[in-house]
C-alpha positions, 0 to 999 in steps of 0.5 A, spaced: 533 509 483 533 517 485 528 519 479 523 514 481 524 516 488 523 523 486 517 522 482 514 519 488 516 526 492 512 529 487 505 528 490 500 533 489 494 533 495 488 529 493 483 535 496 486 540 491 481 539 485 487 541 480 490 535 480 484 530 479 483 526 474 476 528 471 474 521 467 470 516 470 474 511 473 474 503 473 475 500 479 476 493 481 476 492 489 477 487 492 475 485 499 469 489 498 465 487 503 470 487 509 472 493 515 474 498 510 472 495 502 465 497 503 466 504 504 471 504 498 466 501 493 460 506 496 465 512 495 467 510 488 460 509 486 457 515 489 462 519 484 460 515 479 465 510 477 464 504 474 466 498 480 467 491 480 466 489 488 469 483 489 466 480 495 470 473 499 469 466 496 468 462 503 464 468 505 460 472 501 455 470 496 453 473 489 447 476 492 449 478 498 455 482 495 449 486 491 445 487 496 450 490 499 450 496 495 443 496 491 443 503 490 447 503 484 445 497 480 448 499 474 455 502 475 456 495 480 458 488 478 459 483 484 463 477 484 466 473 488 474 471 489 479 467 494 485 471 493 489 465 496 487 462 490 491 465 484 485 461 478 480 464 481 483 471 482 485 471 474 478 468 472 475 475 476 479 479 473 478 478 466 470 478 467 471 485 469 475 487 463 470 484 459 464 487 463 466 494 463 471 494 457 477 496 461 480 496 469 484 503 471 484 502 478 485 495 483 484 496 490 486 490 495 482 491 501 482 485 503 486 482 509 486 478 515 489 477 522 491 473 528 491 476 535 496 473 540 504 472 542 509 470 536 510 463 540 502 462 541 501 462 533 502 455 530 503 453 523 497 454 520 496 461 523 502 464 521 501 461 514 494 463 513 495 470 514 502 470 509 496 467 503 491 472 505 495 478 505 502 477 502 500 471 497 494 474 496 496 481 494 502 478 489 497 474 486 492 480 485 499 483 482 502 478 478 494 477 474 494 484 472 500 486 472 501 484 464 494 488 462 496 493 465 503 494 461 500 492 455 495 497 455 500 503 456 504 500 450 498 499 446 496 506 448 503 509 446 504 506 440 497 507 437 497 514 438 504 517 438 509 519 432 515 518 434 518 523 438 511 526 439 509 528 447 502 525 449 499 528 455 498 525 461 491 529 461 489 524 456 484 518 458 488 511 459 495 514 459 496 512 465 498 503 464 494 502 471 493 503 478 494 499 484 491 501 491 494 497 496 491 497 504 497 495 508 497 498 515 500 502 521 503 494 522 507 495 516 511 500 518 513 498 525 512 492 529 506 491 533 506 486 540 501 481 539 501 482 532 508 479 530 506 475 524 501 479 521 506 485 521 511 480 517 506 479 512 505 487 511 512 488 511 513 484 506 507 488 502 511 493 502 517 491 500 513 488 494 510 494 492 516 499 492 521 494 489 516 492 483 514 501 482 522 501 480 520 496 475 513 498 473 515 506 473 516 506 465 510 503 463 506 509 468 504 504 472 503 508 479 502 504 486 500 507 493 501 504 499 494 506 504 496 505 511 490 506 516 490 507 523 484 505 528 478 506 523 472 507 526 465 503 522 462 509 521 458 507 515 450 509 516 449 501 513 454 497 517 451 493 522 453 495 529 455 490 535 448 488 537 447 486 530 453 481 529 450 474 531 453 470 538 456 465 532 459 471 528 465 469 524 469 474 529 471 469 535 468 471 542 473 470 547 472 466 554 475 470 559 473 465 565 465 465 565 465 472 562 464 473 555 467 478 552 463 481 545 466 484 539 463 489 534 464 488 527 469 493 524 475 488 528 472 482 524 478 481 520 481 480 526 481 473 529 483 472 536 488 466 538 484 461 542 485 458 547 487 463 552 495 465 552 500 461 555 502 462 562 509 466 560 503 471 556 498 471 561 499 477 565 494 482 564 500 487 562 504 482 559 506 486 551 504 480 547 498 482 550 497 489 546 493 487 540 488 484 545 487 490 549 487 494 544 481 490 540 477 489 546 478 497 548 476 499 541 472 495 538 467 494 544 465 501 544 467 504 536 472 508 539 476 508 534 478 515 532 479 515 525 473 515 520 472 510 515 467 514 510 472 520 510 478 515 509 474 511 503 473 519 500 481 520 500 482 513 497 477 514 491 481 522 491 488 518 491 485 513 485 484 520 481 490 523 483 495 524 478 502 524 482 500 518 487 505 518 493 509 512 495 505 512 501 498 515 505 497 514 511 490 515 514 489 518 521 492 522 526 494 515 529 497 512 523 502 519 522 504 520 529 506 512 530 510 511 524 513 519 525 515 516 531 518 510 529 522 513 524 525 518 529 528 512 532 530 509 527 534 516 525 536 517 532 539 510 532 543 509 526 546 517 529 547 513 536 550 507 532 554 510 525 561 510 528 561 502 528 559 502 521 564 506 518 570 504 523 573 498 518 572 502 512 576 508 513 582 505 508 577 504 503 575 512 504 582 514 503 583 510 497 577 513 494 580 520 496 587 519 493 583 517 486 578 524 486 584 528 488 588 524 482 583 525 477 582 532 480 590 533 478 590 529 471 583 534 470 588 541 472 593 538 467 588 537 462 586 544 463 594 547 462 594 543 456 589 547 452 591 553 455 598 551 452 595 549 445 591 555 445 596 561 446 600 558 441 595 558 436 593 565 436 601 566 435 600 562 429 594 567 427 598 574 430 604 571 425 609 571 431 610 563 430 
């Protein structure tokens, strides 16, 4: 466990060109038509990577996915998939392998959230978020992990003699790489996004645990935690381009219509309006709703999606990627503050956790002292034996 943790800590900064793998990668990107996925696809294509761009089967068409990236027709394979259905994930990955010959990087940019108090979200809302965010990620991993593992094993057995070292610079040495988009909600709780935060926490626990199991096969994974992403891609529709009946709901507050821009189409505001217990304009449960209305309406998100996509591309080519990558100052500061609070809370309450363990610690201490005494006795016996041996050699024995 400690060895794996040290490997994760050894993360070359992507901005350093020396740490980037130069060969062309063949990337498979789920959620390619979404908020961040579109920019991630365009960044990979701009660097001449070969990309399978996977749209949403229930919203996109092959034509709409293809026309989203018209400048790279030979480098982009459009497909459709519903990550909630394992069979469609299996079929899409196999099509990509057949078309490109291999897959090096799999990025999951798909996601879905419902904005509303935990109490206001019904069984359908909660299950659908878990089906998309958690089970969707699990389906992607389950469908691709055997391929990555077998690819590494076949590569190692075909190129290495027993005891021979294989350079990490050789193509295909790494069995595979995952870039899993979660959220700052996967590191801290957000009022108004309870079930969504739960799905992201579950994804982070799944991926981190999986890495301990797959480290031996050189399968890498990074959890990408973006802050509020500003959709600054020049080809992305603005809020004025979104029709009134767009898939992102328009909330009714009395007689006033509150429009929402395209950057938050992966969220749905829970309808009807909150129950009376959470209806106060300043209620904590309305935090996420207020953030969407304030940030989304005027594209005030502080973090550039285009720059984030470029970093994600570099991450896919980084030899020693980190376990987590936080995008934007908002994400860094939010998670850092959360971790500080956790550490302070541990220090404030740790005396309760160790109060009942005193006896156990004393027993361990006694056993350690006994082992030290036995070691000292053994050393004294070795010294006596060495003195007797010298006496025999000198004829004094």
